[in-house]
DRENBA-283450 format. One record per residue (C-alpha): residue number from 0; residue in three letters; z, x, y. Coordinates in steps of 0.001 Angstrom, whole numbers, plus 500000, padded with zeros to 6 digits. Layout:
<pts>
<pt n="NUM" res="ALA" up="Z" east="X" north="Y"/>
...
</pts>
This chain:
<pts>
<pt n="0" res="MET" up="173746" east="926864" north="371271"/>
<pt n="1" res="ARG" up="173358" east="930119" north="373486"/>
<pt n="2" res="ILE" up="173193" east="929684" north="377247"/>
<pt n="3" res="SER" up="171601" east="932602" north="379259"/>
<pt n="4" res="SER" up="173590" east="934249" north="381970"/>
<pt n="5" res="ARG" up="170803" east="933372" north="384496"/>
<pt n="6" res="CYS" up="171553" east="929873" north="383787"/>
<pt n="7" res="LEU" up="175232" east="930254" north="384004"/>
<pt n="8" res="ILE" up="174534" east="932045" north="387552"/>
<pt n="9" res="LYS" up="172129" east="929254" north="388646"/>
<pt n="10" res="THR" up="174776" east="926602" north="387894"/>
<pt n="11" res="THR" up="177426" east="928624" north="389926"/>
<pt n="12" res="VAL" up="174887" east="928390" north="392958"/>
<pt n="13" res="VAL" up="174644" east="924602" north="392362"/>
<pt n="14" res="LEU" up="178235" east="924145" north="391916"/>
<pt n="15" res="ASN" up="178895" east="926202" north="395351"/>
<pt n="16" res="PRO" up="175858" east="926557" north="397229"/>
<pt n="17" res="LEU" up="177749" east="927770" north="400430"/>
<pt n="18" res="ARG" up="179265" east="930825" north="398766"/>
<pt n="19" res="ALA" up="176921" east="933928" north="399769"/>
<pt n="20" res="ALA" up="178261" east="936175" north="396582"/>
<pt n="21" res="ASN" up="176479" east="933355" north="394286"/>
<pt n="22" res="TRP" up="173342" east="933807" north="395916"/>
<pt n="23" res="GLU" up="173779" east="937544" north="395839"/>
<pt n="24" res="LEU" up="174490" east="937399" north="392122"/>
<pt n="25" res="LEU" up="171424" east="935571" north="391509"/>
<pt n="26" res="GLY" up="169332" east="937657" north="393478"/>
<pt n="27" res="THR" up="170505" east="940719" north="391801"/>
<pt n="28" res="THR" up="169871" east="939079" north="388443"/>
<pt n="29" res="TYR" up="166402" east="938155" north="389262"/>
<pt n="30" res="SER" up="165881" east="941538" north="391028"/>
<pt n="31" res="THR" up="166525" east="943113" north="387786"/>
<pt n="32" res="ASN" up="163997" east="941063" north="385897"/>
<pt n="33" res="ILE" up="161324" east="941958" north="388344"/>
<pt n="34" res="PRO" up="159436" east="944301" north="385929"/>
<pt n="35" res="LEU" up="159813" east="941644" north="383206"/>
<pt n="36" res="ALA" up="159149" east="938393" north="384842"/>
<pt n="37" res="GLN" up="156181" east="937141" north="386842"/>
<pt n="38" res="GLY" up="157587" east="935671" north="390063"/>
<pt n="39" res="ALA" up="161115" east="937086" north="389930"/>
<pt n="40" res="ASP" up="160492" east="939221" north="392925"/>
<pt n="41" res="ALA" up="159635" east="936181" north="394954"/>
<pt n="42" res="PHE" up="163091" east="934459" north="393536"/>
<pt n="43" res="ALA" up="165075" east="937422" north="394232"/>
<pt n="44" res="VAL" up="163977" east="937550" north="397747"/>
<pt n="45" res="GLN" up="164721" east="933930" north="398239"/>
<pt n="46" res="SER" up="168134" east="934202" north="396910"/>
<pt n="47" res="LEU" up="169033" east="937147" north="398786"/>
<pt n="48" res="ARG" up="167704" east="935749" north="401974"/>
<pt n="49" res="GLN" up="169903" east="932587" north="401591"/>
<pt n="50" res="ALA" up="172890" east="935076" north="400877"/>
<pt n="51" res="VAL" up="172109" east="936845" north="404063"/>
<pt n="52" res="VAL" up="171854" east="933350" north="405939"/>
<pt n="53" res="LEU" up="175521" east="932730" north="404591"/>
<pt n="54" res="ASP" up="177012" east="936134" north="405245"/>
<pt n="55" res="PRO" up="175016" east="937698" north="408056"/>
<pt n="56" res="ILE" up="177464" east="940677" north="408787"/>
<pt n="57" res="ASN" up="177255" east="941952" north="405253"/>
<pt n="58" res="PRO" up="175197" east="944994" north="405145"/>
<pt n="59" res="ALA" up="175060" east="945173" north="401446"/>
<pt n="60" res="LEU" up="173128" east="942002" north="401368"/>
<pt n="61" res="ARG" up="170344" east="943467" north="403441"/>
<pt n="62" res="ILE" up="170306" east="946739" north="401834"/>
<pt n="63" res="ALA" up="169534" east="944809" north="398508"/>
<pt n="64" res="LEU" up="166908" east="942455" north="400055"/>
<pt n="65" res="GLY" up="165418" east="945765" north="401790"/>
<pt n="66" res="GLY" up="165284" east="947546" north="398484"/>
<pt n="67" res="ILE" up="163284" east="944472" north="396966"/>
<pt n="68" res="TYR" up="160770" east="944606" north="399826"/>
<pt n="69" res="TYR" up="160564" east="948447" north="399620"/>
<pt n="70" res="GLY" up="159821" east="948273" north="396037"/>
<pt n="71" res="GLN" up="156848" east="945974" north="396552"/>
<pt n="72" res="GLY" up="155478" east="948408" north="399125"/>
<pt n="73" res="ASP" up="156065" east="945791" north="401966"/>
<pt n="74" res="PHE" up="157530" east="948448" north="404223"/>
<pt n="75" res="GLU" up="157337" east="946449" north="407431"/>
<pt n="76" res="ASN" up="159860" east="943883" north="406060"/>
<pt n="77" res="ALA" up="161846" east="946744" north="404487"/>
<pt n="78" res="VAL" up="162047" east="948365" north="407983"/>
<pt n="79" res="ARG" up="163087" east="945141" north="409569"/>
<pt n="80" res="VAL" up="165715" east="944203" north="407149"/>
<pt n="81" res="TYR" up="167241" east="947797" north="407048"/>
<pt n="82" res="GLU" up="167191" east="947918" north="410892"/>
<pt n="83" res="LEU" up="169312" east="944616" north="410989"/>
<pt n="84" res="ALA" up="171614" east="946315" north="408255"/>
<pt n="85" res="VAL" up="172194" east="949161" north="410500"/>
<pt n="86" res="THR" up="172949" east="946968" north="413714"/>
<pt n="87" res="THR" up="175599" east="945165" north="411411"/>
<pt n="88" res="LYS" up="177177" east="948711" north="410406"/>
<pt n="89" res="PRO" up="176004" east="951598" north="412076"/>
<pt n="90" res="ASP" up="178021" east="954247" north="410474"/>
<pt n="91" res="LEU" up="176792" east="953173" north="406688"/>
<pt n="92" res="THR" up="174755" east="956148" north="405483"/>
<pt n="93" res="ASN" up="173004" east="954430" north="402884"/>
<pt n="94" res="THR" up="171270" east="951997" north="405114"/>
<pt n="95" res="HIS" up="169842" east="955017" north="407467"/>
<pt n="96" res="TYR" up="168841" east="956809" north="404296"/>
<pt n="97" res="ASN" up="166844" east="953653" north="402971"/>
<pt n="98" res="LEU" up="165656" east="953070" north="406666"/>
<pt n="99" res="ALA" up="164491" east="956543" north="406695"/>
<pt n="100" res="PHE" up="162297" east="956224" north="403706"/>
<pt n="101" res="ALA" up="160974" east="952730" north="404651"/>
<pt n="102" res="TYR" up="159810" east="954490" north="408109"/>
<pt n="103" res="GLY" up="158152" east="956936" north="405937"/>
<pt n="104" res="GLY" up="156308" east="954509" north="403982"/>
<pt n="105" res="LYS" up="155022" east="953163" north="407023"/>
<pt n="106" res="LYS" up="153950" east="956732" north="407900"/>
<pt n="107" res="ASP" up="156421" east="956374" north="410965"/>
<pt n="108" res="TYR" up="157224" east="960082" north="410632"/>
<pt n="109" res="ASP" up="159135" east="960652" north="413878"/>
<pt n="110" res="ASN" up="161544" east="957570" north="413048"/>
<pt n="111" res="THR" up="161864" east="958977" north="409639"/>
<pt n="112" res="VAL" up="162863" east="962251" north="410629"/>
<pt n="113" res="GLN" up="165274" east="960611" north="413382"/>
<pt n="114" res="GLN" up="166850" east="958662" north="410621"/>
<pt n="115" res="MET" up="167380" east="961366" north="408187"/>
<pt n="116" res="THR" up="168933" east="963572" north="411000"/>
<pt n="117" res="LEU" up="171383" east="960783" north="411548"/>
<pt n="118" res="VAL" up="172144" east="960446" north="407704"/>
<pt n="119" res="LEU" up="173089" east="964410" north="408068"/>
<pt n="120" res="SER" up="175294" east="963489" north="410881"/>
<pt n="121" res="LEU" up="177114" east="960860" north="408765"/>
<pt n="122" res="VAL" up="177804" east="962478" north="405488"/>
<pt n="123" res="ASP" up="180328" east="965245" north="404709"/>
<pt n="124" res="ARG" up="178704" east="968606" north="404781"/>
<pt n="125" res="THR" up="180596" east="969437" north="401578"/>
<pt n="126" res="SER" up="179048" east="966488" north="399857"/>
<pt n="127" res="PRO" up="176217" east="966665" north="397269"/>
<pt n="128" res="ASP" up="174687" east="963857" north="399352"/>
<pt n="129" res="TYR" up="174374" east="966099" north="402147"/>
<pt n="130" res="GLU" up="172407" east="968655" north="400199"/>
<pt n="131" res="VAL" up="170065" east="965820" north="398911"/>
<pt n="132" res="ALA" up="169405" east="964379" north="402679"/>
<pt n="133" res="LYS" up="168874" east="967940" north="404258"/>
<pt n="134" res="LYS" up="166113" east="968576" north="401173"/>
<pt n="135" res="ALA" up="164404" east="965178" north="402057"/>
<pt n="136" res="LEU" up="164575" east="966003" north="405771"/>
<pt n="137" res="THR" up="162997" east="969534" north="405082"/>
<pt n="138" res="GLU" up="160199" east="967891" north="402882"/>
<pt n="139" res="LEU" up="159748" east="965240" north="405597"/>
<pt n="140" res="GLN" up="159484" east="967844" north="408344"/>
<pt n="141" res="ASN" up="156877" east="969703" north="406455"/>
<pt n="142" res="LYS" up="154518" east="966556" north="406160"/>
</pts>
């Protein structure tokens, strides 16, 4: 008998539903199946939202949740989730970067440029990430 990994993950959630990491793992599993399984996006959102409830100061959970909203084109919810992630950890560059693009999806270019400028202030100037963010900012400013 072969048991799927998704079944095992669901079992861990059932056995310990108060552990945020279990919900995160379940949400991540569903999110990787979004292109393959109808409704996986809704299950991923539900699982990650539960993880956030259990661990509200973990910005990684909000980044993952915001990524699903962004992928769905739901920029309003993506912005909301990323803004809360920024509140929990203001110096996390990835969150500001994602927030910039979520603002861009809403066509809120002023906030997009503001967030990308903040990214540049947080990233080491010698890092390849600095060049990526700088290029993105230039492209945004040209819009």
